[in-house]
N, C-alpha and C positions, 0 to 999 in steps of 0.2 A: 064722329067718328063712334060707332058701336059696339063698344070694347066688350068683351067676352074672354072669361078667364081662361087662357091656356093651359094645354096638360104642361104639367115638369115631367122630365125624363123623358125628353119627346125630341126625335129630330124630324125637324120641318123642311120640305124639299121647297121652295120658292123664291119669287124677290122680298127680302129681308124688310124693304118698306113698308111693304103689305100685312107680311107676319106681324111687325113690329107694334101698326097698329090695331093691332086685335087686343093687344095686352092692355090689362088696364095700368093706372096711372099709381107707380109708386107702390109696384109689386117684387123687385129685384133688387136681390143685395150688390151684386158685383157683375160687371158688364167687361169682359175683354175683347177687341177690336182688332182682329187682323185682315182690314179691308186691304184689295187689290192696290199697290203701290203705283204710282205715275210712273211706270217705266217702260211703259210702252213694247214689255214683252208677252209676246204671241201664245199667251195659256190655251187659247182655243183649238191648237192643234193638236196639243196635247189630250185634251177635254171632247172636243168637239161635237158639245151640245148644241144644239141650234139657238136657244132661247139664251142660252149664255152666251153666247156668240154674240148675238144680236144686242147683250147687253154692255159687253167688252167694247166692242166698237164702238157705242154708244156713248160710253165711259170718257173714251181718250179724244174726240174729234171735239177740236175747240179748244184744246190747251187746259194747263192746270186749271184755272177759272172755269173752265166745264168740270172738272174734275170732283172742286170744291164747292159746287150748287149739287153735285151728284152726291155726294158725302153729308151736305148740309142737314136735309129734311132726315136723314137717316139718325143722324149724331142730334138732333131736335127729339124725335123720336127716343132713343136712349136715356136723354133727359129726363121725357117723361116718365118713362117706367120706373126709371130708378128710384129706390127708396130715400128717404130726406139724408140716412146714414150711411147711404152706397157709394161706391166706388167706381171711377171708368177708369182701364187702361185702353189706350189707344197707340196700336202699335205703325209706326209708319219709317220713312227711310227719309235719306236725303232728297230724294225726288221732289216731294212736298210736304215735309215738316213742318216747315217756316209757315207755309199754306195754313195748314193743320191747326198749328197752334195759335193763329187769331182767331181762327174758327172756333176752337174747343173755348176760350177765353170770351169770346161772345157770348156763345150758349150756357157755358157751365158757369162764367163768371172769374174775371183776374184773381180775387180773391180765395177761388176754392180751386186754384193752379197748387198742387202737391209737389211733384218731380217731374224732371226730364232727366229719364233713366237711360242709358246706353246700354247698351247689350254689345259688349266686344264678344263676337266668336270665331276670332282669328282661322278662319276659313275662307276661300274663294280666289280670285284673281290677282296675280301682281300688275304694278305699273312700273314705269319705266321713267313718265316723267311728271308724276306725281305719286304723294303717299296712297299707298291699296288700301282702298275703302274697306273697314272690317268691323264695321260695327251700325245697329237701327237704332232707333229711337222710341221709348214707350213714354205716351204722355202722360200721367198719372194726375186727374181730378177726382173729386168728391163733389155731392151734389149740395153737401153745408156744410158749416163749420164742426159738424159732428159728425165721425163716421169711426167704421173699424178700423184698428189697426194693432197688429202683433207683430210688437216689435219682434227684430231675429239677428240672430248672430252667426259668424262663421269664422274661419280660420285664414289668419294672413299669414302669409308663408315669411318665415324669418332666414336671415343667411348667414345669423349669429348664434350662441345658445344662451338663453334669455335668464335674468336674471330668476331667483324663487319668486312666490306669489306671495304675498304681504301677510304676516300671521296675528293673528288677533289676541288679546291681553287670555283668551282661554289656551292658547297654543293652537288652535284651528287656522289654516288657510282662509282669508276671508272671499277670496274667488279664486278658483283655478282657471285662471286666465292663459296662463303658458302651456305648453306641453311640447312631446315629441312624439310622432308618427311615425308608420313606415314612409313617407317622404322627406322626413324630418321635422326642425321646428320649427313651431307655429305659436300666436297670440290670438287669442279670442277677440272678436272686435264688432262694434254695431254695427250690421247690415250697411253700406252706404248706398251712392246709385250711380255705381260703375257694377255691371255684373260680368263676370268673364265665366260662361258658359259655353259648351261645345256645341256648333251647330250639330245638324241630322245629315249625316253623309252616307251613302248607299253603304257600308258595311255594319252600323249603327244596327244593334240587338233592335230597338224601336223603329227603324226605318220601315215606311209603307209604301213607298214609292210613287209619294206626292212631292211636285215640285216646290210646294210652300211650306214643308211641315217645317213646325219648330217643335224642341226641343221639350219633354215632359219636366225636365229640371226646371225650366223658366216660367213655366204655366204652376208647377208644384211653389215656386217661391210667390208668384202673384195670388194663389187661390189661398194658401196659408196665411199670408200676409193681412189680404183685406175681405177673411171672410170667415166664419163660423162653422161648425158642423150643424149641418141642418139646413143653414142658408140656402137661398138658390145664387146658382153661376148663369149667365148667358153668354153663348159667343153667336153669333149674328154672320160671320164668314167662318162658320166652322171648320172648313178645307179638310184637314185629316183626320179631326176630331180631336187634338192633345188636348183641349180645356176640358172636353167633358169625360176623355177618359181619367186626368187628374181629379174633377170634380167628385165623380163619383167613387173614386179608390180612395177618397179623403172624406168619405161620409159628406158630399154637400148634394142638393138636390141640384138640376143643370136643365138647361132648355138650349138648343141648338139648329142652325138654319143655314141651308146655302142653297144657291141657283143651281151649280152642278149636280149633275148626275154621278160623277166619277168620286165628289166631295161628299155624297150620301152614302153610296157604297161603300170607300175607303171608312167612313166613320162606324157603318152597321158593322161591317168586319171587325175593327177595332176593340168597339164596346163589346163585343161577343165575347173577345177576346178577354177582357175585363172580367166580364162575369165572371169566365172561367177560371180565372185566378182566383178574384175571391172567392167563390165555392172550393177551390182546391183547399184553399187557406182556412176552411170553416168560417169565413164572416159572414153576414147579410149581404145579398146583393138584391137589386130589385129590378122588374119587368123593363121594358123601355118601348117605346113607340117610335116605326117612321111614319110621317104626315105629311100628305100631298097637297099642298095649297095654292089651287089656282089650275090652269090648263100647262104645266111643265112636263 
């Protein structure tokens, strides 16, 4: 493959396998992927783009093995372009997460598996004959045994009044690990691998009308934990542009791509909105491009 340096702060319309092949090796710090799940939902009825319909239909014929064979070359390219200190987060659900875990072990190595994150979104349908499915899985892998990670903490709700913080010999609290806010008492603890974050619904302020849109809070946590300011964050199934919007607002460089025209237009609209907010706040904002790769 003749690798060329791709443009940062750019949205590419086209097949992500072709786009990935253009990147130089070990050039990206963080990759988040939210590929179509093996769920057979007919998203082409919403999007209606010819190239996307063809891609969608090809993806599902032949069962889950065909789906994983479609994913494998894309994941291998992600491994190639990821820096040695880089991380990748692969978003999936019960339809194919077991198959993708085995595939990721093969490509990134079992020793580079870091977390199986459970995103509990407590939204969606109900069931009368089995437990309601209210979570997705995010597989977190690194390229090597050295990677960027910024530990995070959060408030764990308590149903009792906590004891006072420990006091040092100087009379000061060692660490303010407990407190009370408008929701009640809490304890500050290290972030674990089960994340309670609300999904995006049609009354949400961030709702873009995109069927698989992920919440800003979810990507905010991933980007803060696994990258630093100035790092390059990439999303090759950009969807509604959540990853790119978060990366821009947090001072990261970014690259996004998608095959669907609805995705490209939604992401463009979203990034213009982010720029306006940054400008209004008196912060730096950067120009971005939309580039068409191939005849889509």
